[in-house]
N, C-alpha and C positions, 0 to 999 in steps of 0.2 A: 302869258304864253309859257309853255314848258321849255326848259333848256334842251337842246338837241346835241347829242354826241354822234360822231361818225365812227363806226368800228372800222379798224384798219382793213379788214377783209372786204369791205364794200368797194374798195378800189381794186380788188383782185389779189388773191393770195400770191400769185406769181409775180405781180408788180411789186408787192411789198417785199418779197424775198429778194427780188432783183435790185430794187432801188433803195430799199430801206424805208422805215416808217417816216423819217423826217422829210422825205421827198414830197409827202402829201399833206404836210401841215399847212402850207400856204393855200392849197385848194380847199382844205377844210375851213379855214378862216374866211376865205372869199365866198364860200357857199353860205355863210351866215351861222355855221354851227358854233357852239360854245366849248365843245370838248372833243377829245380824240381818244379812242380806246386802243391801247397798245397791246398786241397779242404775242405772248411768249412763244407760241408754236410757230410763229412766222419769223423768228429771230435765230441767228447763230448764237452759240453759247457765249462768244466774246461780247456780243451786243447786250447780253443780259447781266453783265457784271456791273457792280455798283457805280464805277466811274463812268461807264458808258450810259447807264440809265440816268445819272445826274445830268450828263450833257444833253440827253434827249429831253429831259424835263425842262432844262433851261431853254432849249429851242422851242418847246411848246409854249412856255411862258412868254417868249418874245413875240409869238403870234397871238397872244391874248387868249390861249386855250388852256383848259385844265385837263389833266390826264386821268384815265382809268387804266389800271393794270389788270390784265386778264391772263390767267394761267389755266391750262387744262388739268393741272393737279387737282386732287380731290381732298375735301376736308376729312372725309372718312375713307379709310383704306379698304381693300378687297375683303378683309376679315371683319369689317364693320366697326373697327375701332378708330379713334381720333388719330389722324396722321399729323402729329405735332411738327415733324420736320418740314412737311409740305406747307403747313400754316406759317411757320417761322420764316421759311424762304420767301413765301408770297408777300408777307408783310415787309420783309427787308427790301425786296425789290420795289414794292409799291412806295415805300418811304424814300428810297433813293430817287425814284422817278418824280416824287412829289404828288403822288396820285391821290385823288379824292376818294376813289373806291379801289379796293383790292378784291377781285372777283375770282372765286374758285368754283369748281363743280362740287356738288354735294357728295357724290360717291356712294358707297355701299352701306349707308346707315341702315341699321336694322335693330330696333329695340332701343337699348341704352344709348342716349346721346352724349353721355359723359359730360354733363353740363358743368359740374364743378371743375373738372379738369380743363375744359375749354375756357372757362372764365379765368382760371389761374394762368393759363398760357397767354391769353390776351392781356391780362393784367401785367404779366412780366414783360410783354412787348410794348406796354404803355399805350394800348389801343382798346382796352376793355370798355365797351359801351360808348366809344368815341363816336360822335356824329361826324359825318363826312366833312373833311376840310378843317377840323379843329386843330389848333396848335397844341402839340403835346406839352405836358408840364416838364418832361425831362429835357426837351429841346425846343427852344423858342423859335428855331428856324425851320424845323421839319414838321410838316403837317401830319397829324395822326390819321392815317387812312382808315376808312370805314370798311370792315370786312363784310362781304355779301356772298351768298351762295346762289348759284344759278341752276335752274332745271335743265338737265341735258337731254340728249336725243335717245339715249338708251333707257330701257326699263329701269335698270339700276341707276339711280340718280336722277330719274325723270318721272318718278312715280308721285302722284299727288299724296298718297298715303304717307310717303316718307317725309314730305315737307310739312304736312299736318302734324305728324308725330314729332318732328324736330321742334316746331314752334310751340306745340303743346308742352313739350318737356321744358323748354326755356321759360314759358309762362308759369308752369307749376313750380319752378325753382326760383321764381321772382327775378328772372333774367331775360324777360321778353324783349329787351332792347340790346342784348349782348351782340347780336349780329343781325343783319338784314338780308333781304332777298333781291336778286335780279330775276325778274319775271320775263321769260322768253316766250312770247306769244306763239311763235311757230313751233318751238321744240316740243311742246306738249303733244303735238300731232304725231311726231315720230314715236313718242313713247306710248301712244294709244290712249291719251287722256284728252278730255274735253277742255279746251282753253277757258271757256266761260265759267265752267264749274270750278276750275282751279282759281280763276280770278276772284270769284265770289268768296272762296274759302281763305285765300291768302292775301287779299288786298291790304289788311292792316300791317303786313310785314314787308311790303314791297317798297324799295327805295330807288330802284333803277329798272327801266323797262327796255327789253330788246324787241324791236319791231321788225317783223318780216312776215310775208305770206308764204304759203307752201304750195308747190305744184307736184303732181305725181302721186303715186301710191306705194305702200309697202316700203321696201328698202330703196326704191328708186325715187324717193322724194327729194326735192331740192328747194332751196330758198329762192324767193323771187320778190320783186317789189309789189306791195299791195296796190290794187287798183284804187282809183279815187273814191269809188263807192264800195270798197271792201267792207262788207257788213261785219265780219268777224273781228277784224282789227279795230274798227270803230267801237264795237260793242265791248271789246276787252278793255280798250282805253277808257271807256266810260265807267267801267267797274273799278278801275285801278286809280290810285291817287293821282290827281291832276297836277300836283306840284313837284313831282319827281322827274329827273332827267329821262329822256327817251333816246335810245340809241338806234341808229340805222344799221341794220345787219343784213342787208340784202345787196346784191351786186348792182352797181351802176352800169348804165349802158356805155360800153367801151368806146363807142363812136362819138359820144358827147358827155364825157364824165363830168366836167365842170357844170354844165347846164343841168344835168340830171341831179347832181348833188344839191345845187341851189334849189331846184324845184322840190325835191323831197324834204329838205330841211324846212322850207316854208310850209309845206303840207303838214309835216309832223308837229311843228310848233302849234299849229292851229287845230289839229285834229281832235 
């Protein structure tokens, strides 16, 4: 069975901002999940400082959970060039948290992926080509987080052509394992892409999956729980690697959060 992570926002963005991430670690463990995705956009600046993140990581470890660090920052800036500052900050935060994955948005990559520079920055950060959860050679106590990029909901950063271009450039440079991908099944629909087409093209690079269904149309789309017989979600999961973690990124029913969480963890483990 696949490991399942619960994304913080599944408990409600308002609840996370009000009570903090740690308030939901126990519910995540009790639901049977193995991991928890911490979201930078749901934190005050003080909570994203290294000492606070280390304390959060310790609290997660006490519950037997491993963390994902998620930031809305982009790997490539609005001008299409590598955002080295955003990458360094994301890795530093992920390392303080003890994260298995550090997840960024792709951003405005267009053309040159600057593979040599990307490799140099990751090498300097001691995470170049690291597999998730490896212990870094520089520090025998801090795990080396695995950097992954996620398809977003905007056309810029959510285009299949951008991701194909990125991984083609990495492969051409002999760096196909330099970074991986978080494949968000629902987000492709916001960007006007077919999720199954994307899954077929990108499956070799996928190391983490965000699972959600989508309701509504156009700008009025929103995330929702997949139905038990959701054909799109099941078909996408069948196309993607079966041994990578799957994250729940749809809202639980606020009337029965714990029961809902346990039900969907069990469903996604076996889907």
